[in-house]
N, C-alpha and C positions, 0 to 999 in steps of 0.2 A: 808669121806671128799672128796668132788668133787675136781678134778684137774682143772687147768686153762683151759685146752682144754674142759672139760665138762662144764664149766661156759660159756665159749665161745659158745659152741654149743646151750646151753640152751638160751642164750640171743639172739642168731640169729634166733632160731625157735620162740621165744617169738614175735621179731618185725615182722617176716614173717607172722604172723597171722593178722597184722594189715593192713588196708587198704592203709595207707600211714602215714609217720610222718614227723615233722619238728624238726630238731636238732638245740637246742641253741648252736651256734658254734663260739667259740672264736679263733680257731686255737692252743689252747694248746693241751696237750696230752689227757686229760680226754674226752673233746668234740670231738676231732678227732677220738678216738676209738670208741665213739658212732655212729659218722658219718660214720666210715669205716664199722661196724657192720650192721648199718641201710642200707647202699648202697648195701652191700653183701646180705642182706635179702630182699630188696624191689626194688633194682634198680632204676628206675626213679621216684618210688613213694615215695623215700626219698629225702628230701631237707635239707640243710644245711643253717642256717640263722644267720648271724652276726649282732649284734646290734651295730649301729655306733653312737657314741656321743663324746661330749667334753672330756670324761674321757677315751677313747680308743686311745692310741698311734697309730699314723699314720703307724709305722712300724709292729704293731700288725695286722692291717687291712691287710697289705701287705701279712704277714706271712698266715693269714686266707685264703687270696685268693689263695695263693700257694698250702697250704695243701689240700685245696677243690679240685684243679686240680690233685693232686697226686692221691687222693681217687677216682675221677672221679665222684663226687657227684655233683648235681646241687646247686649252691649257690646264696643265695639272700641277700640283705642288708634291714635292718629295722632301719630306722633313727629317733631319738628322742633327747631329752635333758633332763638330769637329772637337770639341773639348773632352770627348770621350776617348781620344787617343792622346796618350802621353807623349809621342813623338811629335804631334802638332803643338802641343801646349809648351813644350820645351823651346819652340821657335828657333830651331836651328837653321843652317842653309838650306835644308830640303823641306822647310815647312810646306812651301807649295805643292810639292810632291804628295805629301801626306794629305792635304787638303783636296787636292785634285782626285785622288785615289778615292777618298771618302766620298766627294761630290759626284764623281761619275759612277761610284759604286752604287749610290742611291738611285741614279738615273736607270742603271741597268736593272735594278729591283723594281722599278716602277714600270719599265719597259715589259719585264717578265709578267707583272700583274696585269698589264694590257695585251699580252700575247704578241708582243712587237720584238722582232729580233735584232733590230738595228738601231744603235744610238748614235746621232750625229753630234759633232761639236762645232764650234766657230773658229778652229784654228784656220788661219789663211796663209798664203803663199810667203808673206814677209815674216811670219813668226818663227820659222825655223833657222833664220839666219840672224835673229835679233839678240844674240847673246845667250847667257845661262839661263834656262828656262826648265827647271826640274818638273814643272807640272806637265810638260809635254811628254816626259817619259811615262807618266800615269796614262795618257792618251794612247801610247803606244802598247803599253802593257795590257790595258783592258780592251785594246782593239776596238776603240770608238773609231767611226768613219768621220773624216774630215772633207766634205765635198768641196770647199773653197781651196784647200790645199791640193785636193786630188786634181783640180781643174786650173790650178796655177794662177788663182785669182788674188790679187794684192791687195792691201789695205785701201789704197786709192780707189782701186776698182770696186771693193766692197762698198765704199760710200757712193761711188757712181750708181751701183746698182741699188742700192738703198733709195736713192734720189729717183731712180725710174720706177720703183714701187712706190714713190710717194710716202716713205716711212718718216715720221717725225724725228727719229733717232739718227738720221743721215749724217749729222754734224756733231753728234754726241760724243764727248770725250771719252777715251778709255776709262774705265772703272774698275776699282780694285776692292777686294774684300777688306774689311776693317782690320783684319789682323796685320795688314801691310803697314799700318800705321804705328806699329809696335817695333822698335829696334830689336834687330836679330840678337838672340841670347837672352832677352827678356821675356817671361813666361806670359803667354796669352791667357788671361783671364776673363771671366764674364764682367767683372767690374770694370776692367781697363775698356773692353770692347763697348761697353754701355756709355761710359763717359765720352769716348770718342764720338760714338754716334750722336749722342745728345749735343755735343759741341759743334759737330759739323752741320746738324740740324739748325742751330742757331745761325751760323754763317750763311746758310742756304736761305733761311727766311730773312736774312738781311740782304739778300740779291747778289750774293756773290756766286759764281758759277764754276771757277777753276781753282780749287783749294784742297788743303789737307791739314788736319790736326794730328799731329804726331805726339804720341804720349811717351815721354821719357821719364818713366817711373814717377809720375806725379808732376812733372814739368810739361806744360803744352807748348808745342812749337807750332805756330801757325804758318803755314805757306800759302801765298796768295799769287794767282797768275799774274804775269807781268802787265796784262792790261787793265788789272783792277788793284795793282799794289798801291797805286797813288790814294785810293779810297782807304786802303787799310793804314795809311801814315796819318791820318787825320786823327787829332786828339780825341775827338768824340768817340770814334771807332776803338781807340785804345783804351779808353775809360770803360767803354761798354763790354768789350771783349774780356777785359781783366775782372770785371765784376761777375759777368755771367759765367765765365769758365771757372772762376774761383768757386762760385756757387755749386758748380757741377762736381766739385771734388778734387780740382787741380791745385797743387799747392804753389805753383808759379806758372805765368802766362808770358810767352815771348813771341815775337814776330820774326820770322826768318828773312833777313834781307836779301837773301838769294833768290826768294820768291818759290813759286810752285815747281817742284822737282819730284816726278813720280819714282817711288823706290828709293828715297834718299835716306832710308834707314837700313838698307839691305846690303849684302855683300856686293862687291864691285862686280859689274857685268850681269847681275841678276835681273833680268827683265821680266820675270815672271809674276810681278806685283798684280797684274790683272787676273787674278785667280778664278774669276767667274767666267773665264772664257773670252774676256775682251782683251787680248794682249796686243802689244805693238802699237800701232799708231801711224799717222801719215808722216811724211818727211817732216813737216812743220811741227808736228807734236813731238818727234823724237829729239828734234833740235832743242826742244824745251826740257829734255831729260826723260822722255816718255819710254825710251827703250834701253837707257844705260843708267848704271847707278853710280852714286858718287861716293860711297864708303869703300875704303880699302880692306881687304880681309887682314891685312898686317896690322891694323890699329884695332884698339879694344872694340869689342862688338858693342857694348853699352858705354857711351862716352860720358865721363863727368862734366858737364858743361860749365861746372863753377871752377874747374882747376886751371882755366887759362888766365893769364896775367896779360892785361890789355894796356897797351901805351896810353900815356895821357897827352893831352894836348901840349904840354910844355917840353916834350921831348922832340 
């Protein structure tokens, strides 16, 4: 069984044989490690490329710029819009496939502009066994190269390599595009994406680190990580969240007592929420829902959260 150091050396030697590579770069730990290895192997012949669209939070673009500077790799932006594709907008079970196809397509277009033949992505060895991931089909169809997968580098090993490169994102949780906050079957619109991003910006400014704001057609369902949930149960937070999110256009604001669960509005087993290329997670992360979904396809895709009758204390 090769050690992490041996796998890293093999991946670096592999990329060093290429004339140049463009790395699909979200600024998350997987793509950052690929970018660091590529830059180590190829120097200026390695380029990191971030796809900018309505589903990418502005804060994530800022992180990508910062991490690219840490690595020292050339960083370029490819702009496109998933909302141009009606298959994406309708938000079916294969939304991630259409998103990933467009995102990687933008990468290949940018690579062609730069006269680069190879586009690398951050798929790691754990991703292929982590459940239903339609986005990985796009990686295969477009023939993107996945050095972490090719050299059997797991998510835990990715983080170990990130620490060896002294990357600030070594412990960064998996991130997903904003469309993952919209329940399957409910159209993805610019209005919904915008209010989700602004709502999550508020939570980030208040110091929360692991959270989601799900948009159930005007109802905001706030998920907070277990370690921070007690803060969200404070009456002052409740009032502030209600007032701020209502001002952003949500009609109702709720706190999910299950806490943070990645992909909790998607079909069962759909672990492809992290459609910017940062799928999967460590065993600890997956235990919190990072690689498994909680919705059953036999249930309505868009639930009427007001239809349930709850027992009263007198029963």
